[in-house]
mmJSON file of the N, C-alpha and C atoms, coordinates in Angstrom:
{"data_MODEL":{"atom_site":{
"group_PDB":["ATOM","ATOM","ATOM","ATOM","ATOM","ATOM","ATOM","ATOM","ATOM","ATOM","ATOM","ATOM","ATOM","ATOM","ATOM","ATOM","ATOM","ATOM","ATOM","ATOM","ATOM","ATOM","ATOM","ATOM","ATOM","ATOM","ATOM","ATOM","ATOM","ATOM","ATOM","ATOM","ATOM","ATOM","ATOM","ATOM","ATOM","ATOM","ATOM","ATOM","ATOM","ATOM","ATOM","ATOM","ATOM","ATOM","ATOM","ATOM","ATOM","ATOM","ATOM","ATOM","ATOM","ATOM","ATOM","ATOM","ATOM","ATOM","ATOM","ATOM","ATOM","ATOM","ATOM","ATOM","ATOM","ATOM","ATOM","ATOM","ATOM","ATOM","ATOM","ATOM","ATOM","ATOM","ATOM","ATOM","ATOM","ATOM","ATOM","ATOM","ATOM","ATOM","ATOM","ATOM","ATOM","ATOM","ATOM","ATOM","ATOM","ATOM","ATOM","ATOM","ATOM","ATOM","ATOM","ATOM","ATOM","ATOM","ATOM","ATOM","ATOM","ATOM","ATOM","ATOM","ATOM","ATOM","ATOM","ATOM","ATOM","ATOM","ATOM","ATOM","ATOM","ATOM","ATOM","ATOM","ATOM","ATOM","ATOM","ATOM","ATOM","ATOM","ATOM","ATOM","ATOM","ATOM","ATOM","ATOM","ATOM","ATOM","ATOM","ATOM","ATOM","ATOM","ATOM","ATOM","ATOM","ATOM","ATOM","ATOM","ATOM","ATOM","ATOM","ATOM","ATOM","ATOM","ATOM","ATOM","ATOM","ATOM","ATOM","ATOM","ATOM","ATOM","ATOM","ATOM","ATOM","ATOM","ATOM","ATOM","ATOM","ATOM","ATOM","ATOM","ATOM","ATOM","ATOM","ATOM","ATOM","ATOM","ATOM","ATOM","ATOM","ATOM","ATOM","ATOM","ATOM","ATOM","ATOM","ATOM","ATOM","ATOM","ATOM","ATOM","ATOM","ATOM","ATOM","ATOM","ATOM","ATOM","ATOM","ATOM","ATOM","ATOM","ATOM","ATOM","ATOM","ATOM","ATOM","ATOM","ATOM","ATOM","ATOM","ATOM","ATOM","ATOM","ATOM","ATOM","ATOM","ATOM","ATOM","ATOM","ATOM","ATOM","ATOM","ATOM"],
"id":[1,2,3,4,5,6,7,8,9,10,11,12,13,14,15,16,17,18,19,20,21,22,23,24,25,26,27,28,29,30,31,32,33,34,35,36,37,38,39,40,41,42,43,44,45,46,47,48,49,50,51,52,53,54,55,56,57,58,59,60,61,62,63,64,65,66,67,68,69,70,71,72,73,74,75,76,77,78,79,80,81,82,83,84,85,86,87,88,89,90,91,92,93,94,95,96,97,98,99,100,101,102,103,104,105,106,107,108,109,110,111,112,113,114,115,116,117,118,119,120,121,122,123,124,125,126,127,128,129,130,131,132,133,134,135,136,137,138,139,140,141,142,143,144,145,146,147,148,149,150,151,152,153,154,155,156,157,158,159,160,161,162,163,164,165,166,167,168,169,170,171,172,173,174,175,176,177,178,179,180,181,182,183,184,185,186,187,188,189,190,191,192,193,194,195,196,197,198,199,200,201,202,203,204,205,206,207,208,209,210,211,212,213,214,215,216],
"type_symbol":["N","C","C","N","C","C","N","C","C","N","C","C","N","C","C","N","C","C","N","C","C","N","C","C","N","C","C","N","C","C","N","C","C","N","C","C","N","C","C","N","C","C","N","C","C","N","C","C","N","C","C","N","C","C","N","C","C","N","C","C","N","C","C","N","C","C","N","C","C","N","C","C","N","C","C","N","C","C","N","C","C","N","C","C","N","C","C","N","C","C","N","C","C","N","C","C","N","C","C","N","C","C","N","C","C","N","C","C","N","C","C","N","C","C","N","C","C","N","C","C","N","C","C","N","C","C","N","C","C","N","C","C","N","C","C","N","C","C","N","C","C","N","C","C","N","C","C","N","C","C","N","C","C","N","C","C","N","C","C","N","C","C","N","C","C","N","C","C","N","C","C","N","C","C","N","C","C","N","C","C","N","C","C","N","C","C","N","C","C","N","C","C","N","C","C","N","C","C","N","C","C","N","C","C","N","C","C","N","C","C","N","C","C","N","C","C"],
"label_atom_id":["N","CA","C","N","CA","C","N","CA","C","N","CA","C","N","CA","C","N","CA","C","N","CA","C","N","CA","C","N","CA","C","N","CA","C","N","CA","C","N","CA","C","N","CA","C","N","CA","C","N","CA","C","N","CA","C","N","CA","C","N","CA","C","N","CA","C","N","CA","C","N","CA","C","N","CA","C","N","CA","C","N","CA","C","N","CA","C","N","CA","C","N","CA","C","N","CA","C","N","CA","C","N","CA","C","N","CA","C","N","CA","C","N","CA","C","N","CA","C","N","CA","C","N","CA","C","N","CA","C","N","CA","C","N","CA","C","N","CA","C","N","CA","C","N","CA","C","N","CA","C","N","CA","C","N","CA","C","N","CA","C","N","CA","C","N","CA","C","N","CA","C","N","CA","C","N","CA","C","N","CA","C","N","CA","C","N","CA","C","N","CA","C","N","CA","C","N","CA","C","N","CA","C","N","CA","C","N","CA","C","N","CA","C","N","CA","C","N","CA","C","N","CA","C","N","CA","C","N","CA","C","N","CA","C","N","CA","C","N","CA","C","N","CA","C","N","CA","C","N","CA","C"],
"label_alt_id":[null,null,null,null,null,null,null,null,null,null,null,null,null,null,null,null,null,null,null,null,null,null,null,null,null,null,null,null,null,null,null,null,null,null,null,null,null,null,null,null,null,null,null,null,null,null,null,null,null,null,null,null,null,null,null,null,null,null,null,null,null,null,null,null,null,null,null,null,null,null,null,null,null,null,null,null,null,null,null,null,null,null,null,null,null,null,null,null,null,null,null,null,null,null,null,null,null,null,null,null,null,null,null,null,null,null,null,null,null,null,null,null,null,null,null,null,null,null,null,null,null,null,null,null,null,null,null,null,null,null,null,null,null,null,null,null,null,null,null,null,null,null,null,null,null,null,null,null,null,null,null,null,null,null,null,null,null,null,null,null,null,null,null,null,null,null,null,null,null,null,null,null,null,null,null,null,null,null,null,null,null,null,null,null,null,null,null,null,null,null,null,null,null,null,null,null,null,null,null,null,null,null,null,null,null,null,null,null,null,null,null,null,null,null,null,null],
"label_comp_id":["MET","MET","MET","THR","THR","THR","HIS","HIS","HIS","VAL","VAL","VAL","LEU","LEU","LEU","GLU","GLU","GLU","THR","THR","THR","LEU","LEU","LEU","HIS","HIS","HIS","SER","SER","SER","LYS","LYS","LYS","TYR","TYR","TYR","GLU","GLU","GLU","ARG","ARG","ARG","GLU","GLU","GLU","LEU","LEU","LEU","SER","SER","SER","GLU","GLU","GLU","ASN","ASN","ASN","ALA","ALA","ALA","ASP","ASP","ASP","CYS","CYS","CYS","LYS","LYS","LYS","VAL","VAL","VAL","LYS","LYS","LYS","LEU","LEU","LEU","PHE","PHE","PHE","VAL","VAL","VAL","PHE","PHE","PHE","ALA","ALA","ALA","LYS","LYS","LYS","ASN","ASN","ASN","PRO","PRO","PRO","ALA","ALA","ALA","ILE","ILE","ILE","ASN","ASN","ASN","LEU","LEU","LEU","TRP","TRP","TRP","ASP","ASP","ASP","LYS","LYS","LYS","LEU","LEU","LEU","GLY","GLY","GLY","PHE","PHE","PHE","LYS","LYS","LYS","ARG","ARG","ARG","VAL","VAL","VAL","GLY","GLY","GLY","SER","SER","SER","ILE","ILE","ILE","ALA","ALA","ALA","THR","THR","THR","PRO","PRO","PRO","LYS","LYS","LYS","LEU","LEU","LEU","ALA","ALA","ALA","LYS","LYS","LYS","VAL","VAL","VAL","PHE","PHE","PHE","GLY","GLY","GLY","SER","SER","SER","SER","SER","SER","TYR","TYR","TYR","ASP","ASP","ASP","VAL","VAL","VAL","TYR","TYR","TYR","VAL","VAL","VAL","ARG","ARG","ARG","MET","MET","MET","GLU","GLU","GLU","ARG","ARG","ARG","PRO","PRO","PRO","LEU","LEU","LEU"],
"label_asym_id":["A","A","A","A","A","A","A","A","A","A","A","A","A","A","A","A","A","A","A","A","A","A","A","A","A","A","A","A","A","A","A","A","A","A","A","A","A","A","A","A","A","A","A","A","A","A","A","A","A","A","A","A","A","A","A","A","A","A","A","A","A","A","A","A","A","A","A","A","A","A","A","A","A","A","A","A","A","A","A","A","A","A","A","A","A","A","A","A","A","A","A","A","A","A","A","A","A","A","A","A","A","A","A","A","A","A","A","A","A","A","A","A","A","A","A","A","A","A","A","A","A","A","A","A","A","A","A","A","A","A","A","A","A","A","A","A","A","A","A","A","A","A","A","A","A","A","A","A","A","A","A","A","A","A","A","A","A","A","A","A","A","A","A","A","A","A","A","A","A","A","A","A","A","A","A","A","A","A","A","A","A","A","A","A","A","A","A","A","A","A","A","A","A","A","A","A","A","A","A","A","A","A","A","A","A","A","A","A","A","A","A","A","A","A","A","A"],
"label_entity_id":["1","1","1","1","1","1","1","1","1","1","1","1","1","1","1","1","1","1","1","1","1","1","1","1","1","1","1","1","1","1","1","1","1","1","1","1","1","1","1","1","1","1","1","1","1","1","1","1","1","1","1","1","1","1","1","1","1","1","1","1","1","1","1","1","1","1","1","1","1","1","1","1","1","1","1","1","1","1","1","1","1","1","1","1","1","1","1","1","1","1","1","1","1","1","1","1","1","1","1","1","1","1","1","1","1","1","1","1","1","1","1","1","1","1","1","1","1","1","1","1","1","1","1","1","1","1","1","1","1","1","1","1","1","1","1","1","1","1","1","1","1","1","1","1","1","1","1","1","1","1","1","1","1","1","1","1","1","1","1","1","1","1","1","1","1","1","1","1","1","1","1","1","1","1","1","1","1","1","1","1","1","1","1","1","1","1","1","1","1","1","1","1","1","1","1","1","1","1","1","1","1","1","1","1","1","1","1","1","1","1","1","1","1","1","1","1"],
"label_seq_id":[1,1,1,2,2,2,3,3,3,4,4,4,5,5,5,6,6,6,7,7,7,8,8,8,9,9,9,10,10,10,11,11,11,12,12,12,13,13,13,14,14,14,15,15,15,16,16,16,17,17,17,18,18,18,19,19,19,20,20,20,21,21,21,22,22,22,23,23,23,24,24,24,25,25,25,26,26,26,27,27,27,28,28,28,29,29,29,30,30,30,31,31,31,32,32,32,33,33,33,34,34,34,35,35,35,36,36,36,37,37,37,38,38,38,39,39,39,40,40,40,41,41,41,42,42,42,43,43,43,44,44,44,45,45,45,46,46,46,47,47,47,48,48,48,49,49,49,50,50,50,51,51,51,52,52,52,53,53,53,54,54,54,55,55,55,56,56,56,57,57,57,58,58,58,59,59,59,60,60,60,61,61,61,62,62,62,63,63,63,64,64,64,65,65,65,66,66,66,67,67,67,68,68,68,69,69,69,70,70,70,71,71,71,72,72,72],
"pdbx_PDB_ins_code":[null,null,null,null,null,null,null,null,null,null,null,null,null,null,null,null,null,null,null,null,null,null,null,null,null,null,null,null,null,null,null,null,null,null,null,null,null,null,null,null,null,null,null,null,null,null,null,null,null,null,null,null,null,null,null,null,null,null,null,null,null,null,null,null,null,null,null,null,null,null,null,null,null,null,null,null,null,null,null,null,null,null,null,null,null,null,null,null,null,null,null,null,null,null,null,null,null,null,null,null,null,null,null,null,null,null,null,null,null,null,null,null,null,null,null,null,null,null,null,null,null,null,null,null,null,null,null,null,null,null,null,null,null,null,null,null,null,null,null,null,null,null,null,null,null,null,null,null,null,null,null,null,null,null,null,null,null,null,null,null,null,null,null,null,null,null,null,null,null,null,null,null,null,null,null,null,null,null,null,null,null,null,null,null,null,null,null,null,null,null,null,null,null,null,null,null,null,null,null,null,null,null,null,null,null,null,null,null,null,null,null,null,null,null,null,null],
"Cartn_x":[81.038,80.887,80.789,80.126,80.025,81.415,82.267,83.641,84.399,84.243,84.92,84.448,83.153,82.622,83.123,83.151,83.642,85.13,85.898,87.332,87.593,86.864,87.006,86.662,85.602,85.177,86.261,86.827,87.855,89.15,89.5,90.729,90.651,89.485,89.327,88.521,88.544,87.745,88.082,89.361,89.76,89.233,89.372,88.878,87.361,86.683,85.227,84.768,85.511,85.125,85.273,86.201,86.398,85.437,84.991,84.116,82.953,81.847,80.692,79.985,80.386,79.702,80.42,81.209,81.944,80.99,80.912,79.962,80.631,80.082,80.445,79.378,79.822,78.885,79.081,78.0,78.096,76.991,77.221,76.222,75.887,74.607,74.153,72.986,72.893,71.755,70.475,69.413,68.151,67.564,67.782,67.203,68.147,69.277,70.225,69.69,69.533,69.015,69.878,71.153,72.04,71.627,70.777,70.332,69.636,69.009,68.369,69.406,70.574,71.661,72.124,72.303,72.749,71.72,70.437,69.382,69.521,69.724,69.845,71.08,72.125,73.355,73.302,72.148,71.962,72.2,72.419,72.576,71.208,71.16,69.914,70.033,68.945,68.898,68.775,69.746,69.759,69.618,69.573,69.413,69.497,69.195,69.285,69.649,70.221,70.64,70.166,69.414,68.98,70.187,70.269,71.377,70.823,70.141,69.491,70.47,71.672,72.639,73.09,73.314,73.664,72.509,71.297,70.12,69.961,70.254,70.122,71.114,72.319,73.353,73.195,72.932,72.957,71.583,70.527,69.195,68.613,67.34,66.595,67.063,67.825,68.342,69.35,69.835,70.863,70.334,69.065,68.467,68.596,68.885,68.973,70.048,70.95,71.889,71.214,71.375,70.88,72.094,72.137,73.211,72.768,73.643,73.32,74.441,74.07,75.035,74.722,75.785,75.647,76.725,76.38,77.416,78.465,79.712,80.77,80.772],
"Cartn_y":[103.984,104.393,105.91,106.511,107.977,108.596,108.022,108.518,108.406,107.302,107.104,108.15,108.38,109.373,110.773,111.113,112.428,112.583,111.517,111.551,111.734,110.99,111.143,112.566,113.098,114.449,115.459,115.372,116.332,116.129,114.877,114.602,115.116,115.038,115.435,116.716,117.559,118.787,119.667,119.782,120.614,120.049,118.751,118.117,118.235,118.167,118.278,119.654,120.684,122.032,122.198,121.441,121.512,120.6,119.512,118.541,118.22,118.904,118.744,117.407,116.621,115.369,114.155,114.347,113.258,112.481,111.15,110.331,109.076,108.566,107.251,106.295,105.186,104.239,102.873,102.126,100.772,99.908,98.615,97.62,96.801,96.526,95.703,94.855,93.655,92.828,93.412,93.391,94.027,93.476,92.201,91.593,91.628,92.291,92.428,93.479,93.138,94.116,95.376,95.292,96.454,97.562,97.249,98.273,99.423,99.115,100.17,101.111,100.58,101.418,102.389,101.889,102.752,103.836,103.496,104.51,105.607,105.206,106.18,107.052,106.52,107.291,108.197,108.25,109.183,108.615,107.312,106.699,106.558,106.824,106.712,105.545,104.828,103.717,104.281,103.972,104.546,103.495,102.249,101.215,99.837,98.844,97.474,96.545,95.417,94.433,93.064,92.385,91.024,90.091,89.184,88.225,86.81,86.331,85.018,83.858,83.968,82.886,82.782,83.909,83.883,83.338,83.76,83.286,81.781,81.282,79.841,79.058,79.593,78.911,79.146,80.399,80.76,80.988,81.049,81.256,82.607,82.776,83.96,85.268,85.21,86.441,87.141,86.44,86.98,87.217,87.567,87.69,89.068,90.115,91.474,92.275,92.877,93.872,95.226,96.06,97.429,98.358,99.243,100.236,101.453,101.902,103.056,104.085,105.361,106.458,107.504,108.227,109.34,110.363,111.628,112.643,112.583,112.772,112.786,114.126],
"Cartn_z":[132.406,131.027,130.923,131.868,131.873,131.955,132.804,132.952,131.626,130.933,129.647,128.636,128.555,127.617,127.951,129.235,129.647,129.356,129.581,129.305,127.82,126.992,125.543,125.11,125.666,125.3,125.65,126.843,127.234,126.453,126.151,125.406,123.976,123.37,121.97,121.809,122.81,122.788,121.581,121.254,120.123,118.804,118.621,117.407,117.301,118.435,118.44,117.986,118.357,117.936,116.43,115.816,114.374,113.61,114.248,113.594,114.523,114.338,115.228,115.045,114.04,113.749,114.355,115.382,116.016,116.942,116.709,117.459,117.992,119.07,119.591,119.067,118.476,117.874,118.503,118.629,119.148,118.573,118.65,118.261,119.493,119.689,120.804,120.301,120.82,120.427,121.011,120.235,120.609,121.905,122.18,123.386,124.58,124.447,125.551,126.527,127.81,128.774,128.885,128.515,128.589,127.63,126.674,125.721,126.468,127.588,128.396,128.995,129.36,129.875,128.799,127.584,126.492,126.216,126.291,126.125,127.18,128.428,129.527,129.394,128.753,128.566,127.34,126.691,125.589,124.203,124.106,122.79,122.135,120.849,120.076,119.109,118.943,117.996,116.586,115.742,114.399,113.303,113.662,112.654,113.282,112.477,112.972,111.82,112.182,111.203,111.684,110.849,111.182,111.121,112.083,112.14,112.281,111.237,111.331,111.538,110.994,111.178,112.635,113.272,114.698,115.528,115.199,115.93,115.784,114.606,114.38,115.243,115.386,116.162,117.663,118.07,119.485,120.124,119.336,119.886,119.514,119.816,119.369,120.007,121.088,121.697,120.797,119.789,118.906,117.494,117.366,116.04,115.403,116.195,115.637,116.378,115.597,116.109,116.008,117.011,116.949,116.941,115.968,115.918,116.694,117.595,118.431,118.317,118.423,118.339,119.383,119.723,120.652,120.314,120.288,120.046,121.165,120.782,121.776,122.458],
"occupancy":[1.0,1.0,1.0,1.0,1.0,1.0,1.0,1.0,1.0,1.0,1.0,1.0,1.0,1.0,1.0,1.0,1.0,1.0,1.0,1.0,1.0,1.0,1.0,1.0,1.0,1.0,1.0,1.0,1.0,1.0,1.0,1.0,1.0,1.0,1.0,1.0,1.0,1.0,1.0,1.0,1.0,1.0,1.0,1.0,1.0,1.0,1.0,1.0,1.0,1.0,1.0,1.0,1.0,1.0,1.0,1.0,1.0,1.0,1.0,1.0,1.0,1.0,1.0,1.0,1.0,1.0,1.0,1.0,1.0,1.0,1.0,1.0,1.0,1.0,1.0,1.0,1.0,1.0,1.0,1.0,1.0,1.0,1.0,1.0,1.0,1.0,1.0,1.0,1.0,1.0,1.0,1.0,1.0,1.0,1.0,1.0,1.0,1.0,1.0,1.0,1.0,1.0,1.0,1.0,1.0,1.0,1.0,1.0,1.0,1.0,1.0,1.0,1.0,1.0,1.0,1.0,1.0,1.0,1.0,1.0,1.0,1.0,1.0,1.0,1.0,1.0,1.0,1.0,1.0,1.0,1.0,1.0,1.0,1.0,1.0,1.0,1.0,1.0,1.0,1.0,1.0,1.0,1.0,1.0,1.0,1.0,1.0,1.0,1.0,1.0,1.0,1.0,1.0,1.0,1.0,1.0,1.0,1.0,1.0,1.0,1.0,1.0,1.0,1.0,1.0,1.0,1.0,1.0,1.0,1.0,1.0,1.0,1.0,1.0,1.0,1.0,1.0,1.0,1.0,1.0,1.0,1.0,1.0,1.0,1.0,1.0,1.0,1.0,1.0,1.0,1.0,1.0,1.0,1.0,1.0,1.0,1.0,1.0,1.0,1.0,1.0,1.0,1.0,1.0,1.0,1.0,1.0,1.0,1.0,1.0,1.0,1.0,1.0,1.0,1.0,1.0],
"B_iso_or_equiv":[0.0,0.0,0.0,0.0,0.0,0.0,0.0,0.0,0.0,0.0,0.0,0.0,0.0,0.0,0.0,0.0,0.0,0.0,0.0,0.0,0.0,0.0,0.0,0.0,0.0,0.0,0.0,0.0,0.0,0.0,0.0,0.0,0.0,0.0,0.0,0.0,0.0,0.0,0.0,0.0,0.0,0.0,0.0,0.0,0.0,0.0,0.0,0.0,0.0,0.0,0.0,0.0,0.0,0.0,0.0,0.0,0.0,0.0,0.0,0.0,0.0,0.0,0.0,0.0,0.0,0.0,0.0,0.0,0.0,0.0,0.0,0.0,0.0,0.0,0.0,0.0,0.0,0.0,0.0,0.0,0.0,0.0,0.0,0.0,0.0,0.0,0.0,0.0,0.0,0.0,0.0,0.0,0.0,0.0,0.0,0.0,0.0,0.0,0.0,0.0,0.0,0.0,0.0,0.0,0.0,0.0,0.0,0.0,0.0,0.0,0.0,0.0,0.0,0.0,0.0,0.0,0.0,0.0,0.0,0.0,0.0,0.0,0.0,0.0,0.0,0.0,0.0,0.0,0.0,0.0,0.0,0.0,0.0,0.0,0.0,0.0,0.0,0.0,0.0,0.0,0.0,0.0,0.0,0.0,0.0,0.0,0.0,0.0,0.0,0.0,0.0,0.0,0.0,0.0,0.0,0.0,0.0,0.0,0.0,0.0,0.0,0.0,0.0,0.0,0.0,0.0,0.0,0.0,0.0,0.0,0.0,0.0,0.0,0.0,0.0,0.0,0.0,0.0,0.0,0.0,0.0,0.0,0.0,0.0,0.0,0.0,0.0,0.0,0.0,0.0,0.0,0.0,0.0,0.0,0.0,0.0,0.0,0.0,0.0,0.0,0.0,0.0,0.0,0.0,0.0,0.0,0.0,0.0,0.0,0.0,0.0,0.0,0.0,0.0,0.0,0.0],
"pdbx_formal_charge":[null,null,null,null,null,null,null,null,null,null,null,null,null,null,null,null,null,null,null,null,null,null,null,null,null,null,null,null,null,null,null,null,null,null,null,null,null,null,null,null,null,null,null,null,null,null,null,null,null,null,null,null,null,null,null,null,null,null,null,null,null,null,null,null,null,null,null,null,null,null,null,null,null,null,null,null,null,null,null,null,null,null,null,null,null,null,null,null,null,null,null,null,null,null,null,null,null,null,null,null,null,null,null,null,null,null,null,null,null,null,null,null,null,null,null,null,null,null,null,null,null,null,null,null,null,null,null,null,null,null,null,null,null,null,null,null,null,null,null,null,null,null,null,null,null,null,null,null,null,null,null,null,null,null,null,null,null,null,null,null,null,null,null,null,null,null,null,null,null,null,null,null,null,null,null,null,null,null,null,null,null,null,null,null,null,null,null,null,null,null,null,null,null,null,null,null,null,null,null,null,null,null,null,null,null,null,null,null,null,null,null,null,null,null,null,null],
"auth_seq_id":[1,1,1,2,2,2,3,3,3,4,4,4,5,5,5,6,6,6,7,7,7,8,8,8,9,9,9,10,10,10,11,11,11,12,12,12,13,13,13,14,14,14,15,15,15,16,16,16,17,17,17,18,18,18,19,19,19,20,20,20,21,21,21,22,22,22,23,23,23,24,24,24,25,25,25,26,26,26,27,27,27,28,28,28,29,29,29,30,30,30,31,31,31,32,32,32,33,33,33,34,34,34,35,35,35,36,36,36,37,37,37,38,38,38,39,39,39,40,40,40,41,41,41,42,42,42,43,43,43,44,44,44,45,45,45,46,46,46,47,47,47,48,48,48,49,49,49,50,50,50,51,51,51,52,52,52,53,53,53,54,54,54,55,55,55,56,56,56,57,57,57,58,58,58,59,59,59,60,60,60,61,61,61,62,62,62,63,63,63,64,64,64,65,65,65,66,66,66,67,67,67,68,68,68,69,69,69,70,70,70,71,71,71,72,72,72],
"auth_comp_id":["MET","MET","MET","THR","THR","THR","HIS","HIS","HIS","VAL","VAL","VAL","LEU","LEU","LEU","GLU","GLU","GLU","THR","THR","THR","LEU","LEU","LEU","HIS","HIS","HIS","SER","SER","SER","LYS","LYS","LYS","TYR","TYR","TYR","GLU","GLU","GLU","ARG","ARG","ARG","GLU","GLU","GLU","LEU","LEU","LEU","SER","SER","SER","GLU","GLU","GLU","ASN","ASN","ASN","ALA","ALA","ALA","ASP","ASP","ASP","CYS","CYS","CYS","LYS","LYS","LYS","VAL","VAL","VAL","LYS","LYS","LYS","LEU","LEU","LEU","PHE","PHE","PHE","VAL","VAL","VAL","PHE","PHE","PHE","ALA","ALA","ALA","LYS","LYS","LYS","ASN","ASN","ASN","PRO","PRO","PRO","ALA","ALA","ALA","ILE","ILE","ILE","ASN","ASN","ASN","LEU","LEU","LEU","TRP","TRP","TRP","ASP","ASP","ASP","LYS","LYS","LYS","LEU","LEU","LEU","GLY","GLY","GLY","PHE","PHE","PHE","LYS","LYS","LYS","ARG","ARG","ARG","VAL","VAL","VAL","GLY","GLY","GLY","SER","SER","SER","ILE","ILE","ILE","ALA","ALA","ALA","THR","THR","THR","PRO","PRO","PRO","LYS","LYS","LYS","LEU","LEU","LEU","ALA","ALA","ALA","LYS","LYS","LYS","VAL","VAL","VAL","PHE","PHE","PHE","GLY","GLY","GLY","SER","SER","SER","SER","SER","SER","TYR","TYR","TYR","ASP","ASP","ASP","VAL","VAL","VAL","TYR","TYR","TYR","VAL","VAL","VAL","ARG","ARG","ARG","MET","MET","MET","GLU","GLU","GLU","ARG","ARG","ARG","PRO","PRO","PRO","LEU","LEU","LEU"],
"auth_asym_id":["A","A","A","A","A","A","A","A","A","A","A","A","A","A","A","A","A","A","A","A","A","A","A","A","A","A","A","A","A","A","A","A","A","A","A","A","A","A","A","A","A","A","A","A","A","A","A","A","A","A","A","A","A","A","A","A","A","A","A","A","A","A","A","A","A","A","A","A","A","A","A","A","A","A","A","A","A","A","A","A","A","A","A","A","A","A","A","A","A","A","A","A","A","A","A","A","A","A","A","A","A","A","A","A","A","A","A","A","A","A","A","A","A","A","A","A","A","A","A","A","A","A","A","A","A","A","A","A","A","A","A","A","A","A","A","A","A","A","A","A","A","A","A","A","A","A","A","A","A","A","A","A","A","A","A","A","A","A","A","A","A","A","A","A","A","A","A","A","A","A","A","A","A","A","A","A","A","A","A","A","A","A","A","A","A","A","A","A","A","A","A","A","A","A","A","A","A","A","A","A","A","A","A","A","A","A","A","A","A","A","A","A","A","A","A","A"],
"auth_atom_id":["N","CA","C","N","CA","C","N","CA","C","N","CA","C","N","CA","C","N","CA","C","N","CA","C","N","CA","C","N","CA","C","N","CA","C","N","CA","C","N","CA","C","N","CA","C","N","CA","C","N","CA","C","N","CA","C","N","CA","C","N","CA","C","N","CA","C","N","CA","C","N","CA","C","N","CA","C","N","CA","C","N","CA","C","N","CA","C","N","CA","C","N","CA","C","N","CA","C","N","CA","C","N","CA","C","N","CA","C","N","CA","C","N","CA","C","N","CA","C","N","CA","C","N","CA","C","N","CA","C","N","CA","C","N","CA","C","N","CA","C","N","CA","C","N","CA","C","N","CA","C","N","CA","C","N","CA","C","N","CA","C","N","CA","C","N","CA","C","N","CA","C","N","CA","C","N","CA","C","N","CA","C","N","CA","C","N","CA","C","N","CA","C","N","CA","C","N","CA","C","N","CA","C","N","CA","C","N","CA","C","N","CA","C","N","CA","C","N","CA","C","N","CA","C","N","CA","C","N","CA","C","N","CA","C","N","CA","C","N","CA","C","N","CA","C","N","CA","C","N","CA","C"],
"pdbx_PDB_model_num":[1,1,1,1,1,1,1,1,1,1,1,1,1,1,1,1,1,1,1,1,1,1,1,1,1,1,1,1,1,1,1,1,1,1,1,1,1,1,1,1,1,1,1,1,1,1,1,1,1,1,1,1,1,1,1,1,1,1,1,1,1,1,1,1,1,1,1,1,1,1,1,1,1,1,1,1,1,1,1,1,1,1,1,1,1,1,1,1,1,1,1,1,1,1,1,1,1,1,1,1,1,1,1,1,1,1,1,1,1,1,1,1,1,1,1,1,1,1,1,1,1,1,1,1,1,1,1,1,1,1,1,1,1,1,1,1,1,1,1,1,1,1,1,1,1,1,1,1,1,1,1,1,1,1,1,1,1,1,1,1,1,1,1,1,1,1,1,1,1,1,1,1,1,1,1,1,1,1,1,1,1,1,1,1,1,1,1,1,1,1,1,1,1,1,1,1,1,1,1,1,1,1,1,1,1,1,1,1,1,1,1,1,1,1,1,1]
}}}
């Protein structure tokens, strides 16, 4: 993932200098252990969305989406 972020940054370096608000955004379930990886890679939690219908069908691990962002 670090390689992908670095590649994106170098590929869009010119656009980034013109638009400082360029971000990588993702959604991850709050109880997914991978959320710790995203934290370590510099993603910040900026919001969450309750997903009661998914939780009802798939279980409590799917009850909340967390929106995360990181500057490119």
